[in-house]
gemmi code that builds the backbone of each chain (N, CA, C; Angstrom):
import gemmi

chains = {
    "A": [
        ("ASN", (-15.407, 3.182, -14.797), (-14.261, 3.895, -14.225), (-13.125, 2.908, -14.016)),
        ("ALA", (-12.020, 3.086, -14.766), (-10.956, 2.097, -14.744), (-10.119, 2.212, -13.477)),
        ("GLY", (-9.960, 3.391, -12.879), (-9.133, 3.533, -11.683), (-7.670, 3.618, -12.051)),
        ("VAL", (-6.876, 2.665, -11.543), (-5.441, 2.616, -11.804), (-5.161, 1.386, -12.661)),
        ("THR", (-4.552, 1.606, -13.815), (-4.278, 0.531, -14.759), (-2.791, 0.399, -14.980)),
        ("GLN", (-2.282, -0.820, -14.848), (-0.861, -1.082, -15.060), (-0.674, -1.969, -16.298)),
        ("THR", (0.330, -1.636, -17.089), (0.704, -2.486, -18.216), (2.221, -2.578, -18.313)),
        ("PRO", (2.774, -3.762, -18.666), (2.052, -5.021, -18.831), (1.767, -5.676, -17.485)),
        ("LYS", (0.989, -6.718, -17.466), (0.693, -7.457, -16.241), (1.761, -8.512, -15.954)),
        ("PHE", (2.396, -9.017, -16.977), (3.443, -10.011, -16.819), (4.558, -9.704, -17.819)),
        ("ARG", (5.794, -9.946, -17.394), (6.908, -9.761, -18.306), (8.078, -10.590, -17.815)),
        ("VAL", (8.772, -11.224, -18.769), (10.007, -11.955, -18.469), (11.131, -11.272, -19.223)),
        ("LEU", (12.179, -10.939, -18.508), (13.338, -10.260, -19.088), (14.597, -11.080, -18.877)),
        ("LYS", (15.571, -10.842, -19.719), (16.900, -11.387, -19.468), (17.741, -10.313, -18.776)),
        ("THR", (18.692, -10.748, -17.990), (19.584, -9.815, -17.307), (20.190, -8.840, -18.308)),
        ("GLY", (20.123, -7.560, -17.954), (20.694, -6.520, -18.804), (19.699, -5.856, -19.743)),
        ("GLN", (18.558, -6.468, -19.946), (17.554, -5.868, -20.806), (16.887, -4.695, -20.085)),
        ("SER", (16.249, -3.851, -20.876), (15.536, -2.706, -20.308), (14.045, -2.847, -20.573)),
        ("MET", (13.256, -2.177, -19.745), (11.821, -2.174, -19.969), (11.192, -1.028, -19.201)),
        ("THR", (9.956, -0.724, -19.566), (9.192, 0.329, -18.890), (7.832, -0.210, -18.499)),
        ("LEU", (7.465, 0.037, -17.252), (6.125, -0.252, -16.770), (5.314, 1.043, -16.797)),
        ("LEU", (4.091, 0.928, -17.318), (3.237, 2.108, -17.418), (2.107, 2.026, -16.405)),
        ("CYS", (1.873, 3.132, -15.725), (0.749, 3.257, -14.818), (-0.105, 4.430, -15.271)),
        ("ALA", (-1.392, 4.208, -15.401), (-2.317, 5.261, -15.803), (-3.478, 5.307, -14.823)),
        ("GLN", (-3.840, 6.538, -14.406), (-4.994, 6.701, -13.514), (-5.932, 7.745, -14.095)),
        ("ASP", (-7.219, 7.492, -13.923), (-8.228, 8.378, -14.509), (-9.027, 9.112, -13.434)),
        ("MET", (-8.432, 9.277, -12.256), (-9.131, 9.903, -11.131), (-8.626, 11.324, -10.846)),
        ("ASN", (-7.753, 11.829, -11.709), (-7.206, 13.175, -11.555), (-6.436, 13.339, -10.245)),
        ("HIS", (-5.786, 12.255, -9.803), (-5.020, 12.303, -8.552), (-3.688, 13.005, -8.759)),
        ("GLU", (-3.284, 13.738, -7.703), (-1.994, 14.428, -7.761), (-0.825, 13.469, -7.492)),
        ("TYR", (-0.989, 12.607, -6.489), (0.105, 11.766, -6.046), (0.081, 10.412, -6.757)),
        ("MET", (1.271, 9.941, -7.140), (1.385, 8.592, -7.690), (2.623, 7.922, -7.117)),
        ("TYR", (2.592, 6.607, -7.027), (3.631, 5.844, -6.336), (3.937, 4.565, -7.108)),
        ("TRP", (5.176, 4.124, -6.987), (5.555, 2.785, -7.429), (6.117, 2.021, -6.233)),
        ("TYR", (5.545, 0.821, -5.989), (6.008, -0.065, -4.939), (6.446, -1.387, -5.561)),
        ("ARG", (7.307, -2.090, -4.838), (7.562, -3.478, -5.150), (7.177, -4.325, -3.945)),
        ("GLN", (6.677, -5.527, -4.228), (6.242, -6.424, -3.164), (7.000, -7.732, -3.305)),
        ("ASP", (7.716, -8.085, -2.251), (8.485, -9.313, -2.210), (8.099, -10.104, -0.971)),
        ("PRO", (8.142, -11.433, -1.046), (7.752, -12.260, 0.105), (8.523, -11.886, 1.366)),
        ("GLY", (7.794, -11.668, 2.451), (8.426, -11.346, 3.729), (8.907, -9.921, 3.860)),
        ("MET", (8.799, -9.141, 2.787), (9.312, -7.761, 2.811), (8.188, -6.731, 2.790)),
        ("GLY", (6.989, -7.165, 2.569), (5.886, -6.220, 2.498), (5.986, -5.350, 1.258)),
        ("LEU", (5.495, -4.140, 1.370), (5.542, -3.160, 0.285), (6.700, -2.204, 0.506)),
        ("ARG", (7.509, -2.011, -0.506), (8.603, -1.054, -0.398), (8.467, -0.005, -1.492)),
        ("LEU", (8.547, 1.242, -1.091), (8.356, 2.353, -2.006), (9.600, 2.572, -2.853)),
        ("ILE", (9.439, 2.599, -4.165), (10.568, 2.775, -5.076), (10.757, 4.265, -5.389)),
        ("HIS", (9.753, 4.860, -6.001), (9.723, 6.287, -6.308), (8.287, 6.764, -6.167)),
        ("TYR", (8.140, 8.056, -6.041), (6.801, 8.619, -6.005), (6.804, 9.994, -6.660)),
        ("SER", (5.609, 10.516, -6.871), (5.454, 11.824, -7.506), (4.300, 12.557, -6.828)),
        ("VAL", (4.526, 13.827, -6.524), (3.480, 14.612, -5.883), (2.803, 15.555, -6.872)),
        ("GLY", (3.119, 15.401, -8.146), (2.460, 16.210, -9.154), (3.152, 16.061, -10.491)),
        ("GLU", (2.466, 16.504, -11.531), (3.031, 16.420, -12.879), (4.396, 17.086, -12.933)),
        ("GLY", (5.353, 16.383, -13.533), (6.686, 16.942, -13.693), (7.595, 16.791, -12.491)),
        ("THR", (7.110, 16.195, -11.406), (7.929, 16.006, -10.199), (8.061, 14.533, -9.873)),
        ("THR", (9.245, 14.144, -9.397), (9.449, 12.784, -8.905), (10.382, 12.839, -7.701)),
        ("ALA", (10.346, 11.807, -6.887), (11.208, 11.739, -5.716), (11.531, 10.293, -5.409)),
        ("LYS", (12.668, 10.070, -4.750), (13.098, 8.728, -4.418), (12.376, 8.219, -3.185)),
        ("GLY", (12.089, 6.935, -3.205), (11.518, 6.284, -2.048), (12.566, 5.495, -1.296)),
        ("GLU", (12.152, 4.368, -0.776), (13.009, 3.545, 0.078), (14.049, 2.756, -0.716)),
        ("VAL", (13.666, 2.274, -1.903), (14.554, 1.402, -2.686), (14.638, 1.872, -4.140)),
        ("PRO", (15.228, 3.036, -4.418), (15.196, 3.612, -5.763), (16.276, 3.092, -6.730)),
        ("ASP", (17.322, 2.442, -6.183), (18.466, 2.091, -7.040), (18.066, 1.097, -8.116)),
        ("GLY", (18.503, 1.406, -9.357), (18.226, 0.531, -10.489), (16.936, 0.877, -11.220)),
        ("TYR", (16.240, 1.891, -10.733), (14.970, 2.301, -11.334), (14.992, 3.789, -11.662)),
        ("ASN", (14.262, 4.167, -12.715), (14.023, 5.571, -12.991), (12.539, 5.758, -13.271)),
        ("VAL", (12.051, 6.968, -13.079), (10.634, 7.249, -13.253), (10.462, 8.566, -13.984)),
        ("SER", (9.267, 8.721, -14.575), (8.918, 9.994, -15.183), (7.427, 10.232, -15.037)),
        ("ARG", (7.076, 11.485, -14.881), (5.661, 11.900, -14.732), (5.456, 13.111, -15.652)),
        ("LEU", (5.446, 12.832, -16.943), (5.303, 13.902, -17.929), (3.861, 14.380, -18.025)),
        ("LYS", (2.915, 13.474, -17.785), (1.512, 13.816, -17.775), (0.932, 13.449, -16.412)),
        ("LYS", (-0.009, 14.195, -15.955), (-0.567, 13.977, -14.628), (-1.119, 12.571, -14.465)),
        ("GLN", (-1.700, 12.024, -15.514), (-2.368, 10.741, -15.375), (-1.436, 9.548, -15.512)),
        ("ASN", (-0.182, 9.765, -15.914), (0.716, 8.648, -16.172), (1.963, 8.721, -15.311)),
        ("PHE", (2.414, 7.548, -14.861), (3.644, 7.469, -14.072), (4.398, 6.247, -14.575)),
        ("LEU", (5.555, 6.461, -15.178), (6.316, 5.391, -15.802), (7.467, 4.954, -14.903)),
        ("LEU", (7.672, 3.654, -14.820), (8.796, 3.083, -14.077), (9.700, 2.361, -15.060)),
        ("GLY", (10.965, 2.761, -15.109), (11.915, 2.169, -16.037), (13.009, 1.387, -15.355)),
        ("LEU", (13.369, 0.284, -15.985), (14.533, -0.501, -15.574), (15.514, -0.422, -16.740)),
        ("GLU", (16.638, 0.220, -16.538), (17.589, 0.420, -17.641), (18.381, -0.846, -17.946)),
        ("SER", (18.745, -1.593, -16.902), (19.528, -2.813, -17.064), (19.069, -3.797, -15.991)),
        ("ALA", (18.094, -4.619, -16.371), (17.439, -5.466, -15.383), (18.398, -6.464, -14.738)),
        ("ALA", (18.167, -6.712, -13.455), (18.948, -7.677, -12.684), (17.996, -8.673, -12.020)),
        ("PRO", (18.471, -9.895, -11.765), (17.596, -10.887, -11.115), (17.004, -10.392, -9.799)),
        ("SER", (17.717, -9.504, -9.099), (17.197, -8.969, -7.832), (15.964, -8.093, -8.035)),
        ("GLN", (15.685, -7.743, -9.266), (14.500, -6.930, -9.556), (13.279, -7.780, -9.908)),
        ("THR", (13.439, -9.087, -9.826), (12.285, -9.972, -9.940), (11.346, -9.690, -8.783)),
        ("SER", (10.108, -9.311, -9.100), (9.199, -8.871, -8.056), (7.814, -8.648, -8.661)),
        ("VAL", (6.883, -8.308, -7.806), (5.586, -7.810, -8.254), (5.557, -6.312, -7.979)),
        ("TYR", (5.275, -5.545, -9.005), (5.297, -4.093, -8.902), (3.865, -3.555, -8.880)),
        ("PHE", (3.633, -2.667, -7.936), (2.326, -2.044, -7.809), (2.440, -0.542, -7.967)),
        ("CYS", (1.541, -0.008, -8.750), (1.374, 1.430, -8.861), (0.166, 1.832, -8.010)),
        ("ALA", (0.229, 3.014, -7.450), (-0.887, 3.537, -6.677), (-1.010, 5.027, -6.915)),
        ("SER", (-2.191, 5.551, -6.649), (-2.389, 6.992, -6.734), (-3.246, 7.444, -5.564)),
        ("SER", (-3.158, 8.728, -5.254), (-4.007, 9.291, -4.198), (-4.231, 10.760, -4.472)),
        ("PRO", (-5.348, 11.282, -4.013), (-5.528, 12.728, -4.096), (-4.590, 13.402, -3.111)),
        ("GLU", (-4.276, 14.652, -3.341), (-3.439, 15.379, -2.397), (-4.162, 15.455, -1.065)),
        ("PRO", (-3.509, 15.012, 0.008), (-4.178, 15.012, 1.307), (-4.434, 16.432, 1.783)),
        ("ALA", (-5.660, 16.867, 1.745), (-6.041, 18.202, 2.199), (-7.544, 18.218, 2.355)),
        ("GLY", (-8.016, 18.853, 3.384), (-9.457, 18.957, 3.581), (-10.095, 17.594, 3.733)),
        ("ALA", (-11.048, 17.319, 2.893), (-11.777, 16.057, 2.984), (-10.978, 14.887, 2.438)),
        ("ASN", (-9.939, 15.165, 1.698), (-9.114, 14.092, 1.159), (-8.095, 13.660, 2.205)),
        ("THR", (-8.182, 12.425, 2.629), (-7.273, 11.967, 3.668), (-6.149, 11.109, 3.113)),
        ("GLY", (-6.095, 10.988, 1.808), (-4.899, 10.426, 1.195), (-4.829, 8.928, 1.111)),
        ("GLU", (-5.960, 8.222, 1.220), (-5.835, 6.777, 1.036), (-5.460, 6.481, -0.404)),
        ("LEU", (-4.732, 5.381, -0.575), (-4.186, 5.030, -1.871), (-5.125, 4.107, -2.639)),
        ("PHE", (-5.088, 4.269, -3.962), (-5.806, 3.400, -4.866), (-4.753, 2.641, -5.675)),
        ("PHE", (-4.819, 1.328, -5.642), (-3.777, 0.502, -6.241), (-4.211, -0.112, -7.564)),
        ("GLY", (-3.216, -0.314, -8.429), (-3.423, -1.131, -9.608), (-3.360, -2.604, -9.259)),
        ("GLU", (-3.538, -3.462, -10.264), (-3.598, -4.891, -10.032), (-2.225, -5.553, -9.993)),
        ("GLY", (-1.198, -4.813, -10.297), (0.148, -5.359, -10.192), (0.732, -5.806, -11.528)),
        ("SER", (2.056, -5.765, -11.596), (2.801, -6.252, -12.758), (3.871, -7.212, -12.255)),
        ("ARG", (3.794, -8.443, -12.718), (4.745, -9.463, -12.247), (5.910, -9.521, -13.212)),
        ("LEU", (7.092, -9.196, -12.714), (8.305, -9.151, -13.536), (9.274, -10.233, -13.087)),
        ("THR", (9.754, -10.999, -14.048), (10.780, -12.013, -13.786), (12.009, -11.677, -14.604)),
        ("VAL", (13.158, -11.622, -13.944), (14.422, -11.364, -14.627), (15.288, -12.609, -14.531)),
        ("LEU", (15.603, -13.173, -15.666), (16.374, -14.416, -15.700), (17.871, -14.153, -15.791)),
    ],
    "B": [
        ("ALA", (10.345, 10.666, 11.710), (10.238, 9.363, 11.045), (8.961, 8.667, 11.491)),
        ("GLN", (8.440, 7.844, 10.643), (7.235, 7.104, 10.966), (7.464, 5.634, 10.637)),
        ("SER", (6.824, 4.771, 11.394), (6.991, 3.336, 11.172), (5.748, 2.592, 11.620)),
        ("VAL", (5.613, 1.402, 11.107), (4.494, 0.536, 11.426), (5.025, -0.856, 11.689)),
        ("ALA", (4.496, -1.511, 12.700), (4.867, -2.889, 12.991), (3.622, -3.762, 13.006)),
        ("GLN", (3.685, -4.845, 12.277), (2.655, -5.869, 12.344), (3.363, -7.105, 12.896)),
        ("PRO", (3.174, -7.378, 14.165), (4.012, -8.379, 14.841), (3.761, -9.813, 14.426)),
        ("GLU", (2.660, -10.087, 13.770), (2.324, -11.462, 13.383), (2.404, -11.604, 11.865)),
        ("ASP", (3.210, -12.566, 11.410), (3.250, -12.841, 9.973), (1.957, -13.515, 9.524)),
        ("GLN", (1.374, -14.310, 10.416), (0.186, -15.082, 10.062), (-0.731, -15.188, 11.268)),
        ("VAL", (-2.024, -15.091, 10.992), (-3.048, -15.280, 12.017), (-4.008, -16.346, 11.509)),
        ("ASN", (-4.239, -17.346, 12.342), (-5.171, -18.416, 12.003), (-6.385, -18.330, 12.908)),
        ("VAL", (-7.563, -18.450, 12.300), (-8.793, -18.382, 13.088), (-9.840, -19.287, 12.439)),
        ("ALA", (-10.690, -19.851, 13.253), (-11.770, -20.690, 12.738), (-12.943, -19.817, 12.300)),
        ("GLU", (-13.604, -20.242, 11.246), (-14.758, -19.502, 10.753), (-15.789, -19.345, 11.863)),
        ("GLY", (-16.335, -18.142, 11.976), (-17.321, -17.852, 13.006), (-16.726, -17.265, 14.267)),
        ("ASN", (-15.422, -17.436, 14.455), (-14.751, -16.877, 15.628), (-14.346, -15.428, 15.375)),
        ("PRO", (-14.161, -14.653, 16.443), (-13.661, -13.283, 16.242), (-12.195, -13.300, 15.834)),
        ("LEU", (-11.813, -12.279, 15.090), (-10.420, -12.186, 14.664), (-9.845, -10.824, 15.039)),
        ("THR", (-8.529, -10.826, 15.271), (-7.792, -9.597, 15.513), (-6.481, -9.663, 14.763)),
        ("VAL", (-6.169, -8.617, 14.011), (-4.882, -8.474, 13.351), (-4.228, -7.229, 13.947)),
        ("LYS", (-3.021, -7.404, 14.491), (-2.414, -6.344, 15.288), (-1.556, -5.391, 14.467)),
        ("CYS", (-1.550, -4.137, 14.924), (-0.728, -3.099, 14.288), (-0.338, -2.084, 15.354)),
        ("THR", (0.937, -1.769, 15.412), (1.401, -0.663, 16.248), (2.165, 0.308, 15.367)),
        ("TYR", (2.206, 1.553, 15.771), (2.783, 2.574, 14.909), (3.666, 3.529, 15.714)),
        ("SER", (4.474, 4.256, 14.978), (5.276, 5.329, 15.563), (5.269, 6.483, 14.578)),
        ("VAL", (4.863, 7.661, 15.051), (4.812, 8.835, 14.188), (4.877, 10.072, 15.058)),
        ("SER", (5.472, 11.118, 14.546), (5.500, 12.363, 15.300), (4.174, 13.075, 15.105)),
        ("GLY", (3.586, 13.492, 16.184), (2.305, 14.165, 16.094), (1.156, 13.185, 15.948)),
        ("ASN", (0.016, 13.699, 15.530), (-1.178, 12.869, 15.391), (-1.102, 12.022, 14.120)),
        ("PRO", (-1.535, 10.784, 14.214), (-1.428, 9.897, 13.046), (-2.707, 9.822, 12.225)),
        ("TYR", (-2.527, 9.555, 10.955), (-3.590, 9.030, 10.099), (-3.273, 7.543, 9.947)),
        ("LEU", (-4.231, 6.681, 10.205), (-3.995, 5.242, 10.175), (-4.946, 4.565, 9.200)),
        ("PHE", (-4.439, 3.583, 8.506), (-5.198, 2.916, 7.450), (-5.009, 1.402, 7.547)),
        ("TRP", (-6.024, 0.674, 7.088), (-5.906, -0.756, 6.829), (-6.280, -1.008, 5.368)),
        ("TYR", (-5.461, -1.873, 4.751), (-5.718, -2.312, 3.385), (-5.771, -3.833, 3.377)),
        ("VAL", (-6.486, -4.390, 2.398), (-6.556, -5.840, 2.235), (-6.107, -6.194, 0.821)),
        ("GLN", (-5.379, -7.302, 0.717), (-4.930, -7.791, -0.592), (-5.355, -9.237, -0.750)),
        ("TYR", (-6.236, -9.485, -1.706), (-6.618, -10.846, -2.053), (-5.595, -11.411, -3.040)),
        ("PRO", (-5.497, -12.730, -3.145), (-4.471, -13.336, -4.011), (-4.489, -12.779, -5.432)),
        ("ASN", (-3.298, -12.445, -5.899), (-3.094, -11.949, -7.262), (-3.886, -10.679, -7.566)),
        ("ARG", (-4.127, -9.868, -6.566), (-4.826, -8.600, -6.731), (-4.017, -7.474, -6.111)),
        ("GLY", (-4.412, -6.251, -6.427), (-3.821, -5.100, -5.769), (-4.439, -4.885, -4.398)),
        ("LEU", (-3.847, -3.964, -3.635), (-4.387, -3.655, -2.317), (-5.660, -2.828, -2.452)),
        ("GLN", (-6.599, -3.091, -1.521), (-7.847, -2.334, -1.483), (-7.965, -1.662, -0.123)),
        ("PHE", (-8.377, -0.419, -0.112), (-8.600, 0.322, 1.121), (-9.744, -0.309, 1.910)),
        ("LEU", (-9.530, -0.472, 3.221), (-10.521, -1.117, 4.083), (-11.161, -0.118, 5.045)),
        ("LEU", (-10.342, 0.640, 5.761), (-10.851, 1.639, 6.689), (-9.716, 2.566, 7.115)),
        ("LYS", (-10.096, 3.647, 7.809), (-9.112, 4.626, 8.240), (-9.537, 5.271, 9.554)),
        ("TYR", (-8.521, 5.727, 10.300), (-8.750, 6.581, 11.463), (-8.086, 7.914, 11.184)),
        ("ILE", (-8.884, 8.966, 11.339), (-8.343, 10.307, 11.150), (-8.440, 11.073, 12.473)),
        ("THR", (-9.640, 11.121, 13.008), (-9.873, 11.790, 14.272), (-11.243, 11.351, 14.769)),
        ("GLY", (-11.558, 11.678, 16.016), (-12.892, 11.371, 16.509), (-12.971, 10.042, 17.215)),
        ("ASP", (-14.058, 9.317, 16.995), (-14.332, 8.056, 17.669), (-13.176, 7.080, 17.465)),
        ("ASN", (-12.734, 6.465, 18.564), (-11.590, 5.550, 18.472), (-11.930, 4.250, 17.757)),
        ("LEU", (-13.191, 3.912, 17.648), (-13.597, 2.701, 16.947), (-14.135, 3.102, 15.574)),
        ("VAL", (-13.449, 2.661, 14.550), (-13.881, 2.998, 13.198), (-14.367, 1.744, 12.495)),
        ("LYS", (-15.373, 1.922, 11.678), (-15.944, 0.791, 10.951), (-15.615, 0.930, 9.469)),
        ("GLY", (-15.383, -0.223, 8.833), (-15.023, -0.200, 7.429), (-15.807, -1.207, 6.620)),
        ("SER", (-15.212, -1.601, 5.514), (-15.870, -2.513, 4.582), (-15.887, -3.932, 5.124)),
        ("TYR", (-16.815, -4.728, 4.615), (-16.899, -6.175, 4.860), (-17.043, -6.520, 6.347)),
        ("GLY", (-17.571, -5.629, 7.158), (-17.791, -5.902, 8.570), (-16.577, -5.722, 9.460)),
        ("PHE", (-15.480, -5.226, 8.897), (-14.276, -4.994, 9.691), (-14.375, -3.676, 10.464)),
        ("GLU", (-13.681, -3.639, 11.571), (-13.553, -2.436, 12.371), (-12.160, -2.394, 12.969)),
        ("ALA", (-11.757, -1.230, 13.419), (-10.431, -1.104, 14.020), (-10.523, -0.135, 15.186)),
        ("GLU", (-9.708, -0.413, 16.185), (-9.718, 0.407, 17.392), (-8.411, 1.152, 17.532)),
        ("PHE", (-8.508, 2.470, 17.587), (-7.345, 3.318, 17.779), (-7.100, 3.479, 19.275)),
        ("ASN", (-5.870, 3.196, 19.703), (-5.497, 3.349, 21.105), (-4.235, 4.205, 21.160)),
        ("LYS", (-4.419, 5.474, 21.525), (-3.299, 6.414, 21.483), (-2.222, 6.074, 22.511)),
        ("SER", (-2.629, 5.651, 23.687), (-1.648, 5.374, 24.736), (-0.784, 4.161, 24.392)),
        ("GLN", (-1.358, 3.198, 23.697), (-0.604, 2.011, 23.293), (-0.089, 2.119, 21.859)),
        ("THR", (-0.335, 3.224, 21.224), (0.036, 3.459, 19.807), (-0.309, 2.246, 18.960)),
        ("SER", (-1.560, 1.823, 19.078), (-1.996, 0.647, 18.334), (-3.239, 0.955, 17.515)),
        ("PHE", (-3.440, 0.145, 16.498), (-4.602, 0.291, 15.617), (-4.939, -1.113, 15.117)),
        ("HIS", (-5.485, -1.935, 15.998), (-5.758, -3.337, 15.686), (-7.036, -3.488, 14.869)),
        ("LEU", (-6.958, -4.356, 13.889), (-8.107, -4.664, 13.026), (-8.895, -5.816, 13.644)),
        ("LYS", (-10.224, -5.693, 13.625), (-11.057, -6.704, 14.261), (-12.285, -7.014, 13.423)),
        ("LYS", (-12.810, -8.214, 13.668), (-14.087, -8.586, 13.075), (-14.743, -9.577, 14.026)),
        ("PRO", (-16.009, -9.392, 14.349), (-16.650, -10.234, 15.354), (-16.784, -11.707, 14.944)),
        ("SER", (-16.974, -11.957, 13.645), (-17.199, -13.329, 13.181), (-16.514, -13.508, 11.827)),
        ("ALA", (-15.446, -14.281, 11.811), (-14.634, -14.430, 10.599), (-15.321, -15.319, 9.564)),
        ("LEU", (-15.059, -15.000, 8.300), (-15.517, -15.806, 7.174), (-14.313, -16.376, 6.426)),
        ("VAL", (-14.499, -17.529, 5.802), (-13.408, -18.103, 5.001), (-12.967, -17.111, 3.930)),
        ("SER", (-13.908, -16.349, 3.402), (-13.593, -15.382, 2.349), (-12.785, -14.188, 2.861)),
        ("ASP", (-12.615, -14.068, 4.171), (-11.757, -13.010, 4.729), (-10.271, -13.358, 4.610)),
        ("SER", (-9.971, -14.581, 4.249), (-8.578, -15.008, 4.115), (-7.875, -14.151, 3.064)),
        ("ALA", (-6.838, -13.462, 3.483), (-6.140, -12.502, 2.611), (-4.935, -11.960, 3.366)),
        ("LEU", (-4.230, -11.066, 2.716), (-3.094, -10.380, 3.320), (-3.553, -8.984, 3.743)),
        ("TYR", (-3.256, -8.607, 4.974), (-3.731, -7.339, 5.517), (-2.550, -6.443, 5.856)),
        ("PHE", (-2.632, -5.196, 5.409), (-1.569, -4.228, 5.621), (-2.081, -3.045, 6.428)),
        ("CYS", (-1.302, -2.664, 7.418), (-1.551, -1.450, 8.182), (-0.631, -0.359, 7.635)),
        ("ALA", (-1.090, 0.887, 7.633), (-0.275, 1.997, 7.131), (-0.503, 3.228, 7.998)),
        ("VAL", (0.516, 4.065, 8.086), (0.433, 5.289, 8.884), (1.044, 6.451, 8.129)),
        ("ARG", (0.508, 7.609, 8.314), (1.207, 8.825, 7.935), (0.826, 9.912, 8.936)),
        ("HIS", (1.611, 10.959, 8.984), (1.345, 11.945, 10.013), (0.283, 12.920, 9.543)),
        ("TYR", (-0.280, 13.598, 10.519), (-1.308, 14.604, 10.282), (-0.744, 15.693, 9.382)),
        ("PRO", (-1.520, 16.220, 8.448), (-1.003, 17.233, 7.519), (-0.392, 18.419, 8.234)),
        ("ARG", (0.754, 18.816, 7.757), (1.373, 20.037, 8.266), (2.130, 20.691, 7.118)),
        ("PRO", (2.291, 22.007, 7.137), (2.950, 22.703, 6.029), (4.339, 22.155, 5.761)),
        ("GLY", (4.595, 21.867, 4.520), (5.909, 21.359, 4.127), (6.135, 19.913, 4.455)),
        ("GLY", (5.126, 19.253, 5.027), (5.314, 17.854, 5.414), (5.103, 16.904, 4.251)),
        ("SER", (5.609, 15.708, 4.411), (5.412, 14.676, 3.405), (4.176, 13.867, 3.754)),
        ("TYR", (3.393, 13.575, 2.762), (2.172, 12.817, 2.994), (2.316, 11.370, 2.581)),
        ("ILE", (3.532, 10.909, 2.444), (3.761, 9.548, 1.979), (3.530, 8.575, 3.117)),
        ("PRO", (2.645, 7.614, 2.934), (2.386, 6.666, 4.017), (3.478, 5.606, 4.114)),
        ("THR", (3.597, 5.047, 5.300), (4.500, 3.913, 5.539), (3.652, 2.687, 5.819)),
        ("PHE", (3.965, 1.595, 5.145), (3.208, 0.354, 5.289), (3.934, -0.630, 6.198)),
        ("GLY", (3.146, -1.441, 6.898), (3.705, -2.584, 7.604), (4.027, -3.699, 6.620)),
        ("ARG", (4.596, -4.794, 7.133), (5.012, -5.891, 6.257), (3.863, -6.804, 5.870)),
        ("GLY", (2.723, -6.612, 6.496), (1.574, -7.421, 6.146), (1.399, -8.628, 7.059)),
        ("THR", (0.151, -8.998, 7.269), (-0.212, -10.187, 8.059), (-1.139, -11.046, 7.229)),
        ("SER", (-0.780, -12.299, 7.096), (-1.613, -13.233, 6.354), (-2.685, -13.788, 7.284)),
        ("LEU", (-3.937, -13.544, 6.954), (-5.059, -14.060, 7.734), (-5.591, -15.313, 7.048)),
        ("ILE", (-5.631, -16.398, 7.785), (-6.176, -17.649, 7.265), (-7.362, -18.036, 8.125)),
        ("VAL", (-8.524, -18.126, 7.497), (-9.740, -18.515, 8.201), (-10.090, -19.936, 7.781)),
        ("HIS", (-10.117, -20.834, 8.744), (-10.368, -22.248, 8.488), (-11.858, -22.557, 8.581)),
        ("PRO", (-12.355, -23.387, 7.645), (-13.789, -23.744, 7.688), (-14.148, -24.494, 8.969)),
    ],
}
model = gemmi.Model(1)
for chain_id, residues in chains.items():
    chain = gemmi.Chain(chain_id)
    for i, (resn, *xyz) in enumerate(residues, 1):
        res = gemmi.Residue()
        res.name, res.seqid = resn, gemmi.SeqId(i, " ")
        for name, pos in zip(("N", "CA", "C"), xyz):
            atom = gemmi.Atom()
            atom.name, atom.element = name, gemmi.Element(name[0])
            atom.pos, atom.b_iso = gemmi.Position(*pos), 0.0
            res.add_atom(atom)
        chain.add_residue(res)
    model.add_chain(chain)
structure = gemmi.Structure()
structure.add_model(model)
structure.setup_entities()
């Protein structure tokens, strides 16, 4: 059982370049999230999705776009990368919190992005 | 609105000693509270949760946490620390399910636990 898989794990970009981070989960979870982790800042929510075809903005959405065309995949795009987007990005998923599901998150291993 | 505070950036403890990592929260209504652990260069892993019932909850790797409603706290504890417990610990909160509510959790900034041999 792979859980939550992120690709790529490492990437170096030049300012202005674009890229897409892919998150795939095989647990049939409804909710998916993209976070960034920076030293001293903890985890900050970029965008999230509560189901296939839906997305919503989190705490720090500027400069990022997302899509959830398939339930198992959640894509994070950077249209024009900036050095301020140098970070470690984490994808997570959770079942819809209801009944026995209390909504704890399952995280991927992270994608380290450097923008020069 | 909901928020989480982890007042200590770093906690140092000697191996074999008890450890406490502090967390306080603010949420409207009853909270769901979580602890996650992050080992170096890894993603976060779920450790334990409080939903309802007994205020002392037990989780993985011998960790436990005590829910205190009057102090709005959910401190993580372990009776005897191991060097392998050294990691980054995150507290998270979200409110009890309600119709039309958001189930998105809010995370604290994390506390680095260092256990010295």
